[in-house]
N, C-alpha and C positions, 0 to 999 in steps of 0.2 A: 183658325188654328188646327181644327180637326183635319182639314185637307192637308195641311203641312205635315202633320204627324203621319197621315196615311202615306204620303209620298216618301217620307223618311223611312217608314216601316218597309215599304216596297223596295226601296233602294238597298236596305239592309238585307232583305231576303235574297235579292238578285246577287249581291256580293257574296253571301253565304253559299249560294248555289254554285257560283264560279269557283269558290274554294273547294267545295265538295267534288267538283268535276275536274280538279287539278290532279294529274298523276302524282305529283310530288306529295300532295296531301295524303293520298292513299298509301304511298310507299312508307311515309313516316308512320301512318296509323298502323300498318301491318307490322312494322318493326316494334312499335310500342306494345302491340297486342302479343307478339312473340315473347318480348321481355316479361310482360305480365304473366303469361302462361308459364314461363320458366320459373318465376318467383313462386307461383302457386304450386308448381310441381316440387320445388325445393322445400316449401313449407309442408306439403303432404308427405314427402320423403322423410322429413325430420320426425313427423308424428308417427309414421309407420316404423321408423327405427326405434323410437321409444317403445312402441307396442311390441316390436320384435324381440326386444330384450326380455319381455315377460312371456310372450307367446310366439316363439320362433317360426313354427310351421304355418299357422294361419297368416302371419304377417307376410310371409313370402308370397303366398297366392294373392293376398290383398294388394301387394305392391305391383305385381304383374298386371292385375285387372285395372288398377287405377292409372297406370302408365298408358295402357292401351286405350282406355276411355278418353284420357286427356289428349292423346295424340289424334284420335279420330275427331273429337269435338273441336279441337283447335284447327285441324285441317279444313273441316267444313266451314268454320267461321271465316278463315282467311279466304277461302274460295268465294264465299258470299260477298265479302267486302271487295274483292277484286273484280268480280264479274257483274255485280248488280249495278245498274245505271239508274239515276234518278229520272223521273218523268220529264224533266226539262233538259235532257241530254243535248239535243240538237240546238236548242235555244242557247244553252251555255256555250256551245262550240261557235255559234255565230257571233255572240258577244265578244269572244276572244279575238275575232278577226278585225274588230274596230274598237279596241279597248281604250280606256281613258289614260292619257299620259300622266305620269306621276306629278308633274309640275302644273297641272291644270285643275282648277277647282271643280267640284261637282256641279255647281251652278252654271259655270261657263260650258262645261262638257255637255250638259243637257240642253242648254239654250242653242248651241251650235248644232247639236244633233237634230233638234226639231227643225232647224233651218236647212238641213240636208248636207251638213258638212261631213266629209270623210277624214277622220283623224289619222288613219293609217297612211293615206297618201297626201294629206295636208292640202285638200282642195275640195271645191264643189264640182260635182260632175253634172254634165248635161244628160238628157235622156239618150241622146245619140251615143255618148261615151259610155253610159251605163249598159247599153245594149251589148257591146262587145264583152264587157266584164261579166255580165249576167250569163251570156252564152257559154263562156268558159266555165263559170261556176255550175251551170246546168250540166255541162259535160262532165264535170267533176262528180256530180251526183250520180250520173249514169255509171261512171267508173267505180264509185263507192258501191253501188248496187251489184255490179259485176264481180267485185272482189269478194262479196258474200258467197257467190257461186264458186269462185276459185278456192275459197277457204272452207268450203263445205258447211256454211252456216245458214243455208236455206232449209226451212222446215217443210216436211211433207204433210199429207192430209191428216196424219195422226199426230202432228205436232212434234215429230222426231226429226233429227238432223238428217238431211238428204245428202248423199255423197255425189256431188255434182261436178267436181273438178275434172274427173275423167271425161265427162261429156264435153266440158269446155275445151279440153285438149283435143278430143277426137274430132269434134266438128268445127275446130278453129273458131270458136264462139266466145262469148263473154268478153267482148271488146267493143270499142266505139271507133267508128271510121268517120273522118271528116273528108268529104269528097268535093273537090272544087268544080261543081257543075251548077248551072243556073236552072234549077227546077223548083217550082212551088210544090206544095203538098198535092194540089190538084193535078199538076202536070206529071208528077212522079207516079201518082196512082194510076193515071191513064197510061203512062209509059210501061209499067210492069204488067198491067191488065189483070185479068182473073183466070188466065189459062194455066196450063201445066208448067210453063217455063218461066214463071215470074221469079223463081229463086235463082235461076241462071242469070237473069238480067241484073239482079241485086248483086250477085257475086261478081259479075263483070265490072260493076262500078267500084266494088271494093278493090279490084286489082288494077284500076286505071292509074294514070300517071299523077304524081304529086298528091297522092292520097296519104293522109296521116292516120296512123293507127295508135290507139291509146289503150293500155292495159291497166296501168297504175298511175296515180296522181304524182308519183315520184319520177315517172318517165320524163326525160329531159325534153323530148319533143312536145309534151303537154305543158311543161313548165314554161318553155320558151315561146309557145304559141299564144299570141294575144288575140286570135280569132278576128283579125282585122280584114280578112278577105270580104269583098262585097257580096259575092255569090258562092254559097256552098250549102251542102246538105249534111245532116248527121244521120248515121245509121247506128242504132243501138241494138246490139245482138246479144242475147243470152238464151238460156235453156227455156225460158218462158215465152220467147218469140223475138221477132225483129220489128223494132219500132223506127219509123221514119220521121225526121224533122226536116221539112223542106225549107227553102230560103225565106219563106214567109211564115215560118212556124211561130215566131216569137215577137213580142213587142213589149215596150216598157209603158206602164201605166203610172200616172201620179195618183195621189189620194182622191182627187176629184173625179178622175176618169174611172177609178176603181169603184167609187161609191155609186156610180150610175148603174153598174151591172152586178154589184155585190149580192143583190137579192136572189140572183139566179144560181148561187153557189153555196155549197155546204163545206164546213171545215172538217178535214179528215186528220185525226190524230190517234185513233184507237189502235190498240195492238192487233196485229193480224195473226191469224192462226196458220197461215200458209204463205209461202213466198218470201219476199224480201222486205226490208224496213219493218221488222217485226216489233221494234221497240215502241212502247207507248210513249208518245212525245207530246208535250203540251207547252203552252206559253203561260207564265205565272199570271194569275188572275188579278184584276184591279190594278193593272200596271199601264202607265202611259208609255207604250212601246216606242213612240216617236222620240221620247226623251233619251232613249237608248240607241237612237240612230237606225231604227227599223220601222218599216211600214210607211215611210214617205213615198216609196216606190214599190211597184209590184211587177213581176214578170208573167205575162199571159202566154200560155203555150198551147199550140194546136198540133197534134201529131196523129199518126195512124199506124196500125199494125198490119204488116203485109199478110195477105190471105183473108183479111177482113173485108167482106163484100158490102158492108154497110156504107151509106153515103157519109162523106165528111161533114162534120158539124160546122154550122155557120158561126159558131162562137168557140172560144178556147176550151180545151178539155180541162186544163188545170191552170191555177193561178198561184204563184209562189210569192211569199214575202221576200223583199230585198232589204239589205242594209244600205247605207249611203255610199258604200264602196262597190256595190254591184254584186255582193255575195248573196246567194239564195239560202233561205231557211229550208233545209232538207225535209223537215216534217215538224209541225203540221203544215198542210197546204190546202187550198180550196179546189173542189172538183164540181163539175156540173151536176145539177139536180136531175 
């Protein structure tokens, strides 16, 4: 019985988190807070008017001060409610991508999730099918990161917002390129070399035929691209550098395959003081994530940054959680020790 109550409690917590991360919830909350503030102001004004009849001059200054204080306090509170994100932000976003249909019981929902079912697409995916889905989702993560540069939301060394959009524009950067060439990570690193002209070689590939460029996840070419090409590389470029994903960059792992190498990785979720993905993001504790359709599969990723003269690792740099539909969890993720 204790285990059943624990599962029930965790389910309640997850559903509450989904409500808290719903924009409609925050809009309604803000409206209610504004109405509450107006009622408080009206009550205060009524009291001040009563006081003003007895003491006109002090009441006038008291009214001005109270109104100013109320406006400032209310503004800060609304700002906090709008901008603060819970520590499970990315987790909640991933749950929304494979949510429970209204006509399905919680028991059936969790049972099929554990079996690897994708409710959104109404099917079970093979590892080969998930690879294409996961690569598209990984590209979406790169675009998300780049958009932080375009929106000037990257922090500098002092924790202050850095004005990066001008640099993105000036250097034709903060984009992702899908280049239809057959190069592994090792072959690409050998191709560009360590000399002075490696940047020219990378730029030449960006301008090759049939290259797709992505700036936003709303771009039609990104939406319509199912990443079904057999051979291609990804070039992720922003102010922090240029990262290469060769045609052998990524592979799908099931739970058993992941458990074999799990000891070599640490989970990264803490808040960064500089750079992108600054939100502290976690997975709710004591939760069977497989019951929510996450963690049956993982995406292992091996990439490298141009100009980095170190040898390529013989194991993935990062490993991301996947849901049963091939969407990756942006954060937390695993990285090599």
